[in-house]
C-alpha positions as CSV (number, residue, x, y, z in Angstrom):
1,M,7.3,7.9,-22.4
2,R,6.2,5.8,-18.8
3,L,6.1,7.6,-15.9
4,T,6.6,5.7,-12.1
5,G,4.5,5.9,-8.7
6,L,1.8,8.5,-8.8
7,V,2.2,9.4,-12.2
8,R,4.1,6.4,-13.9
9,R,7.6,5.6,-14.9
10,A,9.5,7.3,-17.3
11,A,12.3,6.1,-19.7
12,L,14.3,8.6,-21.5
13,L,17.5,8.3,-23.6
14,L,20.9,10.7,-22.9
15,C,24.0,11.2,-24.6
16,L,26.7,12.0,-21.3
17,V,29.8,12.4,-23.6
18,G,31.8,13.6,-19.7
19,T,33.6,16.5,-18.0
20,V,35.9,18.8,-20.3
21,P,38.4,19.1,-22.0
22,A,39.2,15.6,-23.2
23,A,35.9,15.5,-23.5
24,M,35.0,18.3,-25.6
25,A,37.7,17.7,-28.4
26,G,36.2,14.1,-29.6
27,N,32.8,15.8,-29.7
28,P,33.1,19.3,-29.5
29,V,30.3,21.6,-28.6
30,S,27.9,22.7,-31.4
31,Q,28.6,25.8,-33.4
32,D,24.9,27.2,-33.1
33,M,23.9,26.4,-29.3
34,P,24.3,28.1,-26.9
35,D,26.5,27.7,-24.1
36,I,24.2,27.2,-20.6
37,A,25.6,28.2,-17.0
38,L,23.4,26.6,-13.5
39,S,23.9,28.3,-10.2
40,R,22.8,29.0,-6.9
41,H,20.8,32.4,-6.9
42,P,19.4,34.3,-3.4
43,E,16.6,33.0,-1.3
44,G,16.1,29.8,-2.7
45,R,16.9,30.1,-6.1
46,W,18.4,29.1,-9.3
47,A,19.9,30.6,-11.9
48,V,19.9,29.9,-15.7
49,R,22.6,31.8,-17.6
50,Y,22.1,31.4,-21.7
51,V,25.7,32.4,-24.4
52,L,24.9,32.3,-28.2
53,P,27.9,32.7,-30.2
54,V,25.9,34.8,-32.8
55,P,23.2,37.3,-32.2
56,A,19.8,35.7,-31.8
57,R,16.2,37.1,-32.2
58,Q,14.8,34.4,-30.0
59,L,15.4,31.1,-28.1
60,V,13.6,27.7,-28.5
61,F,13.1,25.3,-25.9
62,V,13.9,22.1,-27.5
63,R,11.9,19.9,-24.5
64,A,8.3,21.5,-24.8
65,D,6.4,22.1,-22.4
66,A,2.2,23.4,-23.2
67,R,1.0,24.7,-19.6
68,G,3.5,26.6,-20.0
69,T,5.0,26.7,-16.3
70,R,8.6,28.2,-17.7
71,A,6.9,31.2,-18.9
72,R,4.9,30.7,-15.1
73,D,7.8,30.8,-13.1
74,W,11.2,32.0,-15.0
75,T,12.1,35.1,-14.4
76,A,14.1,37.6,-16.7
77,L,16.6,39.6,-14.9
78,D,16.7,42.4,-17.5
79,P,12.9,43.1,-17.7
80,D,14.0,43.9,-21.5
81,F,13.7,39.7,-22.0
82,Q,10.2,38.3,-21.7
83,L,9.2,34.0,-22.0
84,V,5.9,33.6,-23.2
85,V,4.3,30.9,-25.1
86,E,3.4,30.9,-28.7
87,N,1.1,28.0,-30.1
88,G,2.4,25.5,-27.1
89,V,6.4,27.1,-27.4
90,E,8.1,28.7,-24.8
91,V,10.0,31.1,-26.2
92,V,12.4,33.7,-25.4
93,R,13.2,37.3,-26.9
94,R,14.1,40.5,-26.8
95,R,10.5,43.0,-25.7
96,D,11.9,45.1,-28.7
97,G,12.8,42.5,-30.3
98,A,16.6,43.0,-31.0
99,P,18.7,40.4,-31.7
100,F,20.9,39.0,-28.4
101,T,23.9,36.5,-27.0
102,Q,22.2,36.7,-23.7
103,A,19.8,35.9,-21.5
104,V,20.0,35.3,-17.7
105,F,17.3,34.2,-15.9
106,T,15.7,32.5,-12.1
107,M,13.5,30.6,-10.8
108,P,12.3,28.6,-8.2
109,T,13.4,25.0,-6.8
110,R,10.1,23.4,-6.9
111,Y,9.1,20.4,-7.7
112,V,6.1,20.4,-10.6
113,T,5.1,17.4,-12.1
114,L,5.3,18.1,-15.6
115,D,3.0,15.7,-18.6
116,K,5.3,13.2,-19.6
117,D,8.3,15.1,-18.9
118,Y,11.3,14.9,-15.9
119,A,10.8,17.4,-12.9
120,P,13.2,20.5,-13.6
121,F,14.6,19.9,-10.2
122,A,13.8,17.8,-6.9
123,P,15.1,19.8,-3.8
124,F,16.3,17.0,-1.2
125,G,15.3,17.5,2.4
126,D,19.0,17.6,3.6
127,G,19.2,20.9,1.1
128,G,20.4,19.3,-1.6
129,L,18.7,19.2,-5.7
130,L,18.9,16.9,-7.6
131,V,18.5,18.7,-12.0
132,H,16.9,18.1,-14.8
133,S,19.6,18.9,-17.2
134,G,17.9,19.0,-20.7
135,R,14.5,21.3,-18.5
136,F,17.0,23.9,-20.2
137,H,18.2,23.0,-23.4
138,A,17.6,25.6,-25.8
139,C,18.4,27.1,-29.6
140,A,18.9,30.1,-31.3
141,E,15.4,31.0,-33.6
142,R,14.7,27.1,-33.9
143,C,15.8,23.8,-33.1
144,P,16.7,20.9,-35.2
145,E,15.2,17.7,-36.4
146,V,15.6,15.3,-34.7
147,G,17.5,12.4,-36.9
148,M,18.9,15.7,-38.9
149,G,22.1,16.4,-39.4
150,R,24.6,15.4,-36.9
151,P,24.3,14.9,-32.5
152,V,23.0,18.4,-30.9
153,R,25.7,19.5,-28.2
154,W,25.2,22.1,-25.5
155,R,28.1,22.8,-22.8
156,V,26.6,22.7,-20.0
157,R,28.5,24.5,-17.1
158,L,26.9,24.4,-12.4
159,M,28.7,25.6,-10.1
160,P,28.2,24.6,-7.0
161,S,28.3,27.0,-3.4
162,A,31.1,26.7,-0.9
163,G,30.9,23.2,1.0
164,E,29.0,21.7,-1.7
165,H,29.6,19.6,-4.7
166,A,28.6,17.5,-7.8
167,I,27.6,14.3,-8.7
168,V,27.4,13.9,-13.1
169,G,28.6,10.9,-14.9
170,G,29.5,8.7,-12.1
171,Q,32.0,10.9,-10.3
172,V,32.2,13.2,-8.1
173,V,33.0,16.9,-8.6
174,A,33.6,20.2,-7.4
175,A,32.1,21.7,-10.9
176,V,30.3,20.7,-13.3
177,D,31.7,21.2,-16.8
178,F,30.3,18.9,-19.5
179,L,28.3,18.2,-22.7
180,D,25.4,17.0,-23.0
181,G,23.1,16.5,-25.0
182,D,19.8,14.4,-26.6
183,D,17.6,14.3,-23.1
184,G,19.9,15.4,-21.0
185,T,20.9,14.1,-17.6
186,S,20.3,14.3,-13.7
187,L,23.5,16.7,-11.5
188,Y,23.4,16.0,-7.9
189,V,24.3,20.0,-6.3
190,G,24.4,19.6,-2.2
191,K,26.7,18.5,0.7
192,A,25.0,14.5,0.6
193,T,28.5,11.3,1.0
194,P,27.2,8.9,-1.6
195,V,27.0,5.7,-0.4
196,E,29.6,4.0,-2.7
197,T,31.4,1.0,-3.8
198,A,32.8,-0.7,-7.2
199,D,29.5,-0.8,-8.6
200,V,27.3,2.0,-7.6
201,L,27.0,6.1,-6.5
202,A,24.2,6.2,-4.4
203,V,23.1,9.3,-2.9
204,I,19.8,9.0,0.2
205,D,18.5,11.8,1.6
206,Q,19.1,12.3,5.1
207,A,15.5,13.5,5.3
208,M,14.0,10.2,3.7
209,P,11.7,8.2,6.4
210,D,14.4,6.4,9.4
211,G,13.3,3.1,7.5
212,I,13.5,3.3,4.2
213,R,17.1,5.2,4.2
214,Q,18.6,2.8,6.0
215,R,17.2,-0.2,4.1
216,L,18.3,1.8,1.1
217,Q,21.3,2.7,2.0
218,S,22.2,-1.7,3.1
219,L,20.7,-2.7,0.4
220,L,21.3,-0.5,-2.9
221,P,24.9,-1.8,-3.1
222,R,24.2,-5.9,-1.9
223,L,21.4,-5.2,-5.0
224,M,23.9,-3.7,-7.5
225,A,27.0,-6.1,-6.1
226,L,24.9,-9.0,-7.0
227,Y,23.0,-7.5,-10.5
228,A,27.2,-6.9,-11.5
229,R,27.9,-10.3,-10.0
230,E,25.2,-12.1,-12.3
231,L,25.4,-10.4,-15.7
232,G,29.1,-8.5,-15.7
233,A,29.9,-5.0,-14.6
234,L,29.4,-1.7,-16.0
235,Q,31.0,0.1,-18.0
236,A,30.5,3.5,-15.9
237,K,29.3,3.2,-12.7
238,P,26.1,4.0,-12.2
239,M,23.9,6.6,-9.6
240,L,21.0,6.2,-7.9
241,F,19.1,9.0,-6.2
242,A,16.6,9.2,-3.6
243,S,15.4,13.0,-2.7
244,R,12.9,13.1,0.1
245,D,10.9,16.8,-0.4
246,A,8.4,16.9,3.3
247,A,8.1,21.1,2.5
248,H,6.1,20.3,-1.1
249,P,5.0,23.5,-1.7
250,G,1.1,23.6,-2.5
251,G,0.0,20.9,-0.6
252,G,0.1,17.2,-2.0
253,Y,1.7,14.5,-1.9
254,G,3.3,11.6,-3.8
255,Y,6.3,10.2,-5.6
256,Q,7.7,9.9,-9.4
257,G,10.1,8.0,-10.7
258,G,12.2,7.8,-13.3
259,T,15.3,6.5,-15.0
260,L,18.1,7.8,-17.3
261,P,20.9,5.4,-18.6
262,G,22.7,4.9,-16.0
263,Q,20.9,6.5,-13.9
264,V,17.8,6.0,-11.8
265,F,15.9,7.9,-9.2
266,M,12.7,8.8,-7.0
267,H,11.0,11.9,-5.9
268,I,8.5,11.3,-2.8
269,Y,7.4,15.2,-1.9
270,G,4.5,16.4,0.4
271,D,4.2,14.2,3.2
272,H,1.6,10.7,4.3
273,P,1.5,8.3,6.7
274,A,2.1,5.6,4.0
275,F,5.4,7.3,3.4
276,A,6.5,5.8,7.1
277,T,5.2,2.0,6.4
278,P,6.3,-1.7,5.4
279,A,5.2,-1.4,2.5
280,F,5.7,1.5,1.0
281,A,9.3,0.7,2.1
282,A,9.2,-3.0,-0.3
283,R,7.9,-0.5,-2.7
284,M,11.6,1.6,-2.7
285,D,12.3,-2.1,-3.1
286,A,11.3,-3.0,-5.8
287,F,11.2,0.3,-7.9
288,F,15.0,0.3,-7.8
289,A,15.9,-2.9,-8.5
290,H,13.2,-2.8,-11.6
291,E,15.1,0.3,-12.9
292,A,18.2,-1.0,-11.9
293,A,18.1,-4.2,-14.1
294,H,17.4,-2.5,-16.9
295,M,20.7,-1.2,-16.8
296,Y,22.0,-4.2,-16.6
297,Q,19.6,-6.3,-19.8
298,H,21.7,-3.3,-22.3
299,Y,18.3,-4.2,-24.6
300,P,18.2,-2.1,-27.6
301,A,15.4,-0.1,-29.3
302,T,13.1,-3.4,-30.0
303,D,9.9,-4.6,-31.2
304,Q,7.5,-2.8,-29.0
305,A,5.8,-6.8,-29.0
306,A,9.5,-8.3,-26.9
307,S,8.6,-5.7,-24.6
308,W,7.5,-8.3,-22.3
309,I,11.3,-9.2,-22.3
310,H,13.0,-7.0,-20.8
311,E,9.9,-4.7,-19.3
312,G,8.2,-7.8,-17.4
313,G,12.1,-9.8,-17.1
314,A,13.3,-6.5,-15.1
315,D,9.9,-7.5,-12.9
316,A,11.3,-10.9,-12.4
317,L,15.0,-10.3,-12.0
318,A,13.8,-7.6,-9.1
319,A,11.7,-9.9,-8.1
320,V,14.5,-13.0,-8.3
321,A,17.3,-10.5,-7.1
322,L,15.4,-9.3,-3.9
323,Q,14.4,-13.2,-2.8
324,Q,18.4,-13.8,-3.1
325,L,18.9,-11.0,-0.3
326,G,16.7,-11.8,1.6
327,E,14.8,-8.5,1.1
328,S,11.4,-10.1,0.2
329,D,8.3,-11.3,1.8
330,P,7.7,-15.1,-0.5
331,A,3.4,-14.4,0.4
332,A,3.6,-11.4,-1.3
333,V,5.5,-11.9,-4.2
334,G,3.3,-14.5,-4.3
335,V,-0.1,-12.6,-4.8
336,R,2.1,-10.0,-7.2
337,L,2.0,-14.1,-9.1
338,R,-1.3,-14.7,-8.7
339,D,-2.4,-11.1,-9.9
340,A,-0.4,-10.8,-13.0
341,R,-1.4,-14.3,-13.5
342,D,-5.1,-13.4,-13.7
343,S,-4.4,-9.9,-15.8
344,C,-2.4,-12.0,-18.1
345,A,-5.4,-14.1,-18.8
346,T,-7.6,-11.4,-19.2
347,S,-5.0,-9.3,-21.4
348,L,-4.8,-12.6,-23.6
349,A,-8.8,-13.2,-23.6
350,A,-9.0,-9.8,-25.9
351,G,-5.8,-10.9,-28.3
352,P,-2.6,-12.0,-28.9
353,L,0.2,-10.7,-26.7
354,A,2.8,-9.5,-29.1
355,E,-0.7,-7.4,-29.9
356,A,-0.8,-6.1,-26.5
357,G,0.6,-2.5,-27.8
358,E,-1.2,-1.9,-30.4
359,R,-4.5,-2.7,-28.2
360,G,-3.6,-0.2,-25.7
361,D,-2.5,-2.7,-23.0
362,F,1.1,-2.2,-22.6
363,D,0.6,-3.1,-19.0
364,A,0.6,-6.5,-20.3
365,Y,4.3,-6.7,-21.2
366,Y,4.8,-6.8,-18.0
367,R,2.4,-8.6,-16.2
368,C,2.3,-11.3,-18.4
369,G,6.4,-11.4,-18.7
370,F,6.9,-11.7,-15.2
371,V,4.9,-14.3,-14.9
372,L,6.4,-16.0,-17.5
373,Q,10.5,-15.6,-16.6
374,M,8.8,-16.4,-12.7
375,A,8.1,-19.9,-14.6
376,V,11.6,-19.8,-16.6
377,D,13.4,-19.3,-13.1
378,A,11.7,-22.1,-11.0
379,A,11.9,-24.8,-14.3
380,V,15.8,-23.8,-14.4
381,R,16.0,-24.0,-10.4
382,R,13.7,-27.1,-11.3
383,A,16.5,-28.8,-13.9
384,S,19.3,-27.6,-11.9
385,G,19.0,-29.7,-9.2
386,G,16.4,-26.8,-7.7
387,Q,19.8,-25.8,-5.0
388,C,18.4,-21.7,-5.2
389,G,22.3,-20.4,-5.7
390,Q,23.1,-23.7,-8.7
391,C,21.0,-21.5,-11.3
392,G,18.2,-19.5,-12.3
393,L,16.2,-16.8,-14.3
394,F,20.1,-15.3,-14.3
395,C,21.6,-18.1,-15.3
396,V,18.9,-17.6,-18.9
397,W,19.8,-13.9,-19.4
398,R,23.5,-14.4,-20.2
399,D,22.8,-17.3,-22.2
400,F,19.8,-14.5,-23.6
401,Q,22.8,-11.9,-23.8
402,A,25.6,-14.8,-25.6
403,R,23.3,-15.3,-28.0
404,V,22.0,-11.8,-28.6
405,R,26.3,-11.2,-29.1
406,G,27.0,-13.5,-31.3
407,G,24.6,-12.0,-33.3
408,A,21.2,-13.5,-33.0
409,P,18.5,-11.0,-33.2
410,W,17.1,-9.5,-29.5
411,T,13.3,-11.0,-30.0
412,G,11.1,-14.0,-28.2
413,A,12.7,-16.8,-30.1
414,T,15.8,-16.0,-28.9
415,F,14.8,-15.8,-24.7
416,I,12.7,-19.2,-25.9
417,E,15.6,-21.4,-27.6
418,A,18.2,-19.5,-24.2
419,A,15.3,-20.7,-21.5
420,R,15.0,-24.3,-23.4
421,Q,18.7,-24.9,-23.4
422,R,18.9,-24.6,-19.4
423,G,14.9,-25.2,-18.6
424,G,13.8,-27.6,-21.3
425,D,11.1,-28.0,-23.7
426,G,8.8,-27.9,-21.4
427,A,9.1,-24.6,-20.1
428,A,10.3,-22.9,-23.3
429,D,6.5,-24.3,-24.6
430,F,4.9,-22.9,-22.2
431,L,6.8,-19.6,-22.9
432,M,6.0,-19.9,-26.8
433,A,2.1,-20.9,-26.3
434,V,1.3,-16.8,-24.3
435,T,3.6,-15.3,-27.0
436,D,2.8,-16.7,-29.8
437,G,-1.0,-16.9,-30.4
438,K,-4.1,-17.0,-28.8
439,P,-4.7,-19.8,-26.2
440,D,-8.8,-20.8,-26.1
441,N,-8.6,-20.7,-22.2
442,P,-5.2,-18.8,-21.2
443,A,-6.1,-18.8,-17.7
444,A,-6.1,-22.4,-17.8
445,L,-3.2,-22.6,-19.6
446,L,-1.7,-20.3,-17.0
447,A,-2.2,-21.6,-14.3
448,D,-1.2,-25.1,-16.1
449,G,2.3,-23.8,-16.7
450,M,3.5,-22.3,-13.8
451,A,2.8,-25.9,-11.7
452,A,4.7,-27.5,-14.3
453,A,7.4,-25.3,-14.1
454,G,7.6,-25.9,-10.5
455,L,5.6,-22.5,-9.2
456,P,4.2,-23.1,-5.9
457,P,0.2,-22.9,-5.9
458,A,-1.2,-18.5,-6.0
459,P,-2.8,-18.1,-2.7
460,P,-6.7,-17.2,-3.0
461,K,-8.1,-14.4,-3.0
462,N,-9.6,-12.6,0.1
């Protein structure tokens, strides 16, 4: 898992079946899992009620939290219950050890950063709230091992207060009642009117700095329409969330972004002058463009060595998309390419790109992949007559995905052949030289390959 921003980018899997009752009929809830009901509680808190199908002596949470933030923040409505940490696992029990069928807790809705996990709540400055449902997954007695038996499902309900609505599965609903699984999903509850088009449903906090809010309101619908036009519409409407909590308790500031299939979210907390700068707004553009690109890549679980395709590819697709929309600074892109080239050369000097992850240098797949795919974009544009709208990296991705749908493996070799078809042997040979071996002079190889593809010279460092 990876977190972005001051804490890095995260990517988790989701199994969101849909709203009930239709979804429940086709994929029934696991009989031994408790029902989960979420609701607002007085004094700005939220409540979770667990209802077990049969009595049990304990509840164990799926998502471990060695720091015990649940035990610290959650308060049992019934004083006979306790939430304790045992061997790094948080457990709910009655103090007398007797079995039970219900347990209710309340908790504050403040934003907390967790180790390699999503925050349970992301408060919006306008009163809305993003809730991570996976935080509340719990099992009676013990949780089944991952991959053992049939998928585990929880029935999750969330009742907004009067005047509020909820958003789940790309739909605005009066109340939430659905089947949840795997790592959960993000549930929005509040009064904000989303920006909705045929290609996206976006909720942008009214408390966001004006420059960022206006920019995202303009950019996100156009960005998602471009991706859908170039790479094909998604089966379900994607959701994008941008929240701002200037009154973050406890001091401190930062930002954290994450993704789940079909949704991208960014939370800015605390206050800092940098949040109101054009540079930070451009960073938000790049974040949403990168993560949204992942939705359209349709990549499976792949060999780590192929990560340059989807991670570097998302960076490159985002850069190309923002260029086509007139929302990027060519000089800034040039600086990014220069820095990525230099960092990639350093990584290649340590060993082959295919082994970068094993060396603990996963970022090499971003840096080298970005350089390679921006070079492919330039080479294909040159081969197709140099007209911006004629053909470029999007064409290669369409061809690559068509090859995969036709039975070809999701590998570097398949992507390189798609690049060869559109950009010629020079572009393909450059990709092979960088990805398939250990060059004697990585810096020269990258500089020559970028120049041959038609990328403009990198700006000198100050």
